[in-house]
N, C-alpha and C positions, 0 to 999 in steps of 0.2 A: 459387525466389526468395523466397517467404514465410519460409522457414527462415533465410535470410541476414538479412532485415530483423529477424526476431525476435532473432537473435544480436546484431546491431548495436544494437538498442534495449536489450537486456539489458546490453551493455557500456557504453552511455551512462548507464544507470540506476546501474550500479555505480560508474562514475567520479563521477557526481554525489553519490552517497552517501558515497564516500571523501572527496571535497572538503568536503562538509558536516560530516562527523565531524572531519576534520582541523582545520577552522576552529573547531569547538567546543572541541577539545583545546587549540588555540593560545590561544583566548580564556580558557580556564580556567587555563592556565599563566601568562598575563599577569595574571590576577586574583590568583593566588598571589603573584606578584612584588610587586604593589601592596599586598597584605595584609602581606607581610613588611616592606615599606618603612614602612608605618604602624606596624607592631609595633615596629620599631627607633626610630621617632620618639617613640612613646608611652613606650617604656622609657627613652629619654634624658630625656624630660620628668619621669618619675618620679624618675630619678637626680638631676635638677636640683633638684627640690623636696625630696627625701629623700636627701641625699647620703650619709648614714651607712649603711654596709652593716650589715645585721643585721636585727633584728625590724621596724623601721619600713619598711625597703625591701621586705622579704618581705611584710608585711601590705599595703603599697600595691600590690604586684604581684597579690596575691590579690584585693584589692578591684577592681582593674582587670580581672582575669580574670572575676570574677563579673558586673561591669557589662557587659563585652563579650559574655559568654555570654547574658545577659538580652536585650540589644539584638538580637543575631543571631537568637535564638529568636523574638522578637516580629516582627522583619522577615520571617523565613521563614514564620511563621504567616500574616502578612498577604499575602505573595506567593502562597502555595499554597492559600489559601482558595477555595472554589468561588464563582463569580460569582453575585450575586443576580439572580433573574429576575423 
């Protein structure tokens, strides 16, 4: 009887782990969708203010990329820093 309970508990643990990981992957996928939506919105904003295709548009997109990279790095550093005790 103990062996059956062990197998049952292991099955429940695996089911729970699969559910947890699946939810993590779904949330990550939705995060990518949101990020792509914002990317399109910001690209449209850049095209609105810098309608000329060429050097101005390219430089604006590089500036945007640098700013976004800096913000993401700072936010990531803030999130993963060890808590003060």
